[in-house]
KOLTI-545514 format. One line per 2 residues: number of its first residue (from 1); their letters; for each residue x, y, z of C-alpha. Coordinates in steps of 0.5 Angstrom, whole numbers, padded with zeros to 4 digits. Layout:
residues N
NUM) a) X/Y/Z ~ ...
//
This chain:
residues 397
1) ma) 0100/0044/0288 ~ 0095/0050/0290
3) sl) 0089/0046/0291 ~ 0093/0041/0296
5) rv) 0096/0047/0300 ~ 0089/0050/0301
7) sg) 0086/0043/0303 ~ 0091/0042/0308
9) mv) 0089/0048/0312 ~ 0082/0046/0312
11) vs) 0083/0040/0318 ~ 0075/0042/0322
13) gs) 0068/0043/0321 ~ 0063/0039/0318
15) ss) 0063/0035/0311 ~ 0058/0041/0308
17) sr) 0063/0046/0310 ~ 0068/0042/0307
19) cs) 0065/0041/0301 ~ 0063/0049/0300
21) hk) 0069/0051/0302 ~ 0072/0046/0297
23) rl) 0067/0049/0292 ~ 0070/0056/0293
25) vt) 0077/0054/0293 ~ 0076/0051/0286
27) aa) 0072/0057/0283 ~ 0078/0061/0285
29) in) 0083/0058/0282 ~ 0079/0056/0276
31) gp) 0077/0064/0275 ~ 0079/0068/0269
33) ki) 0086/0069/0268 ~ 0089/0075/0267
35) rf) 0094/0076/0262 ~ 0100/0081/0263
37) tp) 0103/0085/0257 ~ 0110/0087/0257
39) ls) 0109/0095/0257 ~ 0112/0098/0251
41) lp) 0116/0104/0251 ~ 0118/0108/0245
43) kl) 0125/0107/0242 ~ 0130/0112/0242
45) st) 0134/0113/0236 ~ 0142/0113/0238
47) nd) 0143/0114/0231 ~ 0140/0122/0231
49) fi) 0142/0123/0238 ~ 0149/0122/0236
51) ee) 0148/0126/0230 ~ 0146/0132/0233
53) ls) 0151/0131/0238 ~ 0156/0132/0232
55) vr) 0152/0138/0228 ~ 0153/0142/0235
57) sv) 0160/0140/0236 ~ 0162/0142/0229
59) vv) 0158/0149/0230 ~ 0162/0150/0236
61) ae) 0168/0149/0233 ~ 0166/0153/0227
63) ly) 0164/0158/0232 ~ 0171/0158/0236
65) ai) 0174/0159/0229 ~ 0170/0165/0227
67) me) 0172/0168/0234 ~ 0180/0167/0233
69) av) 0179/0170/0226 ~ 0176/0176/0229
71) ad) 0181/0177/0235 ~ 0186/0177/0230
73) ri) 0183/0183/0227 ~ 0182/0186/0232
75) em) 0190/0186/0233 ~ 0191/0188/0226
77) hk) 0186/0194/0226 ~ 0189/0197/0233
79) ni) 0196/0196/0230 ~ 0195/0199/0223
81) ge) 0191/0206/0227 ~ 0197/0207/0231
83) qr) 0201/0206/0225 ~ 0197/0211/0220
85) dn) 0196/0215/0226 ~ 0204/0216/0227
87) wn) 0203/0218/0219 ~ 0199/0223/0221
89) hl) 0203/0226/0225 ~ 0211/0226/0222
91) ll) 0207/0227/0215 ~ 0204/0234/0218
93) ns) 0211/0236/0222 ~ 0215/0234/0216
95) ih) 0211/0238/0211 ~ 0210/0244/0216
97) am) 0218/0244/0217 ~ 0219/0244/0209
99) tl) 0214/0250/0208 ~ 0217/0254/0213
101) ta) 0224/0253/0211 ~ 0222/0255/0204
103) at) 0218/0261/0205 ~ 0224/0263/0210
105) mc) 0230/0261/0204 ~ 0225/0266/0199
107) gl) 0225/0272/0204 ~ 0233/0271/0204
109) aa) 0233/0270/0197 ~ 0230/0276/0196
111) as) 0234/0281/0201 ~ 0241/0278/0199
113) as) 0245/0283/0195 ~ 0250/0277/0192
115) ge) 0247/0274/0185 ~ 0251/0267/0188
117) pl) 0247/0266/0194 ~ 0241/0269/0191
119) ag) 0240/0263/0186 ~ 0242/0257/0191
121) lk) 0236/0260/0196 ~ 0232/0261/0190
123) vs) 0233/0254/0188 ~ 0233/0251/0195
125) st) 0226/0254/0197 ~ 0222/0252/0190
127) il) 0225/0245/0191 ~ 0223/0245/0198
129) yl) 0215/0248/0196 ~ 0214/0243/0190
131) aa) 0217/0237/0195 ~ 0212/0239/0200
133) tg) 0206/0240/0195 ~ 0207/0233/0192
135) ml) 0207/0230/0200 ~ 0201/0235/0201
137) ai) 0197/0232/0195 ~ 0198/0225/0198
139) mn) 0197/0227/0205 ~ 0190/0230/0203
141) ki) 0189/0224/0198 ~ 0190/0218/0203
143) qp) 0187/0223/0209 ~ 0191/0219/0215
145) sq) 0187/0221/0221 ~ 0181/0219/0217
147) la) 0184/0212/0216 ~ 0186/0212/0223
149) ee) 0179/0213/0226 ~ 0176/0208/0220
151) qr) 0181/0203/0224 ~ 0179/0205/0231
153) na) 0172/0204/0229 ~ 0174/0197/0226
155) sr) 0177/0195/0233 ~ 0171/0197/0237
157) lf) 0166/0193/0232 ~ 0170/0187/0232
159) kq) 0171/0187/0239 ~ 0163/0187/0240
161) lh) 0162/0181/0235 ~ 0168/0178/0239
163) gq) 0164/0179/0245 ~ 0157/0176/0242
165) iq) 0160/0170/0240 ~ 0163/0169/0246
167) tl) 0156/0170/0250 ~ 0153/0165/0245
169) ls) 0158/0160/0247 ~ 0157/0161/0254
171) vg) 0150/0161/0255 ~ 0146/0160/0248
173) np) 0144/0154/0244 ~ 0148/0156/0237
175) tv) 0146/0153/0231 ~ 0148/0153/0224
177) sd) 0144/0160/0223 ~ 0149/0163/0228
179) vn) 0155/0161/0224 ~ 0153/0163/0218
181) da) 0151/0171/0221 ~ 0157/0170/0224
183) me) 0161/0170/0218 ~ 0156/0175/0215
185) nv) 0158/0180/0220 ~ 0165/0179/0220
187) la) 0165/0180/0211 ~ 0161/0186/0212
189) ld) 0166/0189/0217 ~ 0171/0188/0212
191) ka) 0168/0190/0207 ~ 0166/0197/0211
193) yp) 0173/0198/0214 ~ 0178/0195/0209
195) lp) 0185/0194/0211 ~ 0189/0196/0204
197) ll) 0190/0203/0201 ~ 0191/0201/0194
199) ga) 0184/0200/0190 ~ 0180/0198/0197
201) ml) 0180/0205/0200 ~ 0174/0208/0202
203) ek) 0172/0215/0199 ~ 0175/0220/0202
205) yp) 0171/0226/0199 ~ 0164/0223/0196
207) ss) 0159/0226/0193 ~ 0154/0226/0197
209) ve) 0154/0223/0205 ~ 0151/0217/0207
211) pa) 0151/0213/0214 ~ 0157/0208/0215
213) vw) 0154/0202/0214 ~ 0158/0195/0218
215) wp) 0153/0190/0218 ~ 0149/0186/0213
217) qq) 0143/0189/0210 ~ 0141/0182/0207
219) gr) 0140/0179/0214 ~ 0135/0184/0216
221) kq) 0129/0179/0216 ~ 0121/0181/0217
223) ar) 0115/0179/0217 ~ 0117/0171/0217
225) gi) 0111/0169/0222 ~ 0104/0168/0220
227) gk) 0101/0170/0228 ~ 0098/0176/0230
229) ki) 0099/0175/0238 ~ 0102/0182/0241
231) eg) 0103/0178/0248 ~ 0108/0174/0249
233) ng) 0115/0173/0250 ~ 0116/0181/0254
235) wn) 0112/0184/0248 ~ 0105/0188/0249
237) re) 0102/0194/0245 ~ 0105/0199/0249
239) le) 0112/0197/0248 ~ 0111/0196/0241
241) de) 0108/0203/0240 ~ 0114/0206/0245
243) mr) 0119/0203/0240 ~ 0116/0206/0234
245) ei) 0116/0213/0238 ~ 0124/0212/0239
247) vg) 0125/0210/0232 ~ 0122/0216/0230
249) vl) 0125/0221/0234 ~ 0132/0218/0232
251) kr) 0131/0219/0225 ~ 0128/0226/0225
253) kd) 0133/0228/0231 ~ 0139/0224/0232
255) ka) 0141/0221/0225 ~ 0138/0228/0221
257) dy) 0143/0232/0226 ~ 0149/0228/0225
259) lr) 0148/0228/0217 ~ 0148/0235/0217
261) ls) 0154/0235/0221 ~ 0158/0231/0217
263) ek) 0156/0236/0210 ~ 0159/0241/0213
265) al) 0165/0237/0216 ~ 0166/0234/0209
267) kl) 0165/0241/0205 ~ 0171/0245/0210
269) hk) 0175/0238/0208 ~ 0174/0239/0201
271) ml) 0176/0246/0201 ~ 0182/0245/0205
273) af) 0185/0239/0202 ~ 0184/0244/0196
275) sg) 0187/0250/0199 ~ 0193/0247/0201
277) pl) 0197/0244/0196 ~ 0195/0251/0192
279) lt) 0198/0255/0196 ~ 0205/0251/0196
281) gl) 0205/0251/0189 ~ 0204/0259/0189
283) ga) 0209/0259/0194 ~ 0214/0255/0189
285) lg) 0212/0260/0184 ~ 0213/0266/0187
287) sa) 0220/0263/0190 ~ 0222/0261/0183
289) fa) 0222/0269/0182 ~ 0224/0272/0188
291) gt) 0229/0277/0187 ~ 0226/0280/0180
293) an) 0223/0286/0179 ~ 0217/0284/0181
295) pw) 0216/0285/0188 ~ 0210/0281/0188
297) av) 0214/0274/0187 ~ 0217/0275/0194
299) vl) 0211/0277/0197 ~ 0207/0271/0193
301) gv) 0213/0266/0196 ~ 0214/0268/0203
303) ag) 0206/0269/0205 ~ 0204/0263/0201
305) ga) 0208/0259/0205 ~ 0205/0262/0212
307) la) 0198/0261/0209 ~ 0199/0254/0207
309) si) 0202/0252/0214 ~ 0196/0255/0217
311) vn) 0191/0251/0212 ~ 0195/0245/0213
313) am) 0195/0245/0221 ~ 0187/0247/0220
315) eh) 0186/0240/0216 ~ 0191/0236/0219
317) gg) 0192/0238/0226 ~ 0185/0239/0227
319) qv) 0184/0232/0224 ~ 0178/0235/0219
321) gm) 0178/0228/0216 ~ 0177/0224/0223
323) vf) 0171/0229/0225 ~ 0168/0227/0218
325) em) 0169/0220/0219 ~ 0167/0220/0226
327) yr) 0159/0224/0225 ~ 0159/0218/0219
329) sn) 0160/0213/0224 ~ 0155/0217/0229
331) ag) 0150/0217/0223 ~ 0151/0210/0222
333) ff) 0150/0207/0229 ~ 0143/0211/0229
335) kl) 0141/0207/0223 ~ 0143/0201/0226
337) ve) 0138/0202/0232 ~ 0133/0204/0227
339) et) 0133/0198/0223 ~ 0134/0193/0230
341) ie) 0128/0196/0232 ~ 0124/0196/0226
343) sn) 0126/0188/0225 ~ 0123/0186/0231
345) in) 0117/0190/0231 ~ 0116/0187/0224
347) et) 0116/0181/0226 ~ 0109/0179/0227
349) nv) 0111/0172/0231 ~ 0113/0175/0237
351) wg) 0116/0169/0239 ~ 0122/0170/0233
353) re) 0123/0177/0237 ~ 0129/0178/0242
355) ng) 0125/0178/0248 ~ 0122/0185/0250
357) qv) 0124/0186/0257 ~ 0132/0185/0254
359) fe) 0131/0189/0248 ~ 0128/0195/0251
361) mk) 0134/0195/0256 ~ 0139/0194/0251
363) va) 0136/0200/0247 ~ 0136/0204/0253
365) lq) 0143/0203/0255 ~ 0146/0204/0247
367) lg) 0142/0211/0248 ~ 0145/0213/0254
369) rs) 0137/0213/0258 ~ 0135/0209/0264
371) ls) 0128/0205/0262 ~ 0124/0211/0266
373) el) 0128/0216/0261 ~ 0126/0212/0255
375) kh) 0119/0212/0256 ~ 0119/0219/0257
377) la) 0122/0220/0251 ~ 0117/0216/0247
379) ts) 0111/0219/0251 ~ 0114/0226/0249
381) ss) 0114/0225/0242 ~ 0107/0221/0242
383) lg) 0104/0228/0244 ~ 0107/0232/0238
385) ni) 0112/0236/0240 ~ 0115/0241/0235
387) ee) 0121/0238/0232 ~ 0125/0244/0233
389) ee) 0124/0244/0241 ~ 0124/0235/0241
391) ef) 0129/0232/0245 ~ 0134/0228/0242
393) gs) 0134/0221/0243 ~ 0141/0219/0245
395) kl) 0145/0222/0251 ~ 0151/0219/0249
397) f) 0153/0223/0243
//
């Protein structure tokens, strides 16, 4: 068909030229044939794609379930914290009223000249003193002001966790590891700040002071990578040295200072908790013997109640237990910052760390500093300043 069309186009010229042209056309037609092979494309596995979408949807659903549980815990700790703060005020006012009434009755009983009113006042005063002693012993055991501070801390920390999960769902790419980390954080907070009183309440008078810990210790991974490259992911040698100096300052100054304050608050806490019931007990003993030949019984009955009121006002009105818990929590905060920094700089693979620029900004905000102030603090620490003159790391606490 092609030969006929080409031959038809040649209508003039010599026979030799026609023959030459025919040979060219024939050669062109009979030349090597080009074969076109079909383009091979990689086959996409729809099964793997569907499985990945399924896993991601499950991860997102699990994170939403954890976030709902965290929101519920926030509300529970908030409500129980308000309840225990009310306990502190109501019990303190009741014990104050009972103690002062008992002291007044003891004085009236001693001043009374009649035998019958004397006995009634003595018995009433003794009963009130004994009741105040029992209530005060229970109050000192559970420490409502300290319980309220624990619930406030728990509510704040659960709010932080709720925000972290929400941010991860909004801008991140959540994985199964994120679900496990969120679960571990929830359980660690439950253990650090328990809701029930019986069998799970934190020790209010520990033998030694330790920073509060509300994060999973096993979650701190170190040296997971095998590379030794410092540059990359916002990290460099200068930033690593800066973070190491910050850790040193927090250990030497901030955490050590709050542990020292915690020890002082604990000593005062123990002394006041022992003195209150002792004084009301002595007041009950004095009121029982008021009106007898011994004048010191009246003094003990009246003065014991007055001193007990002062001690209780200092302990529960001043909320010494809450102050101790606050100092212990602040020490725990600095310990958490230290561990977070160390876990990042000990990770040898820089791409396994948090982005260096973002991490530096977070540390600066946690310490209440600007980036320039944070660098200045690290520089001052590296110059070897005397510890007593060294600046504290945080400007918030």
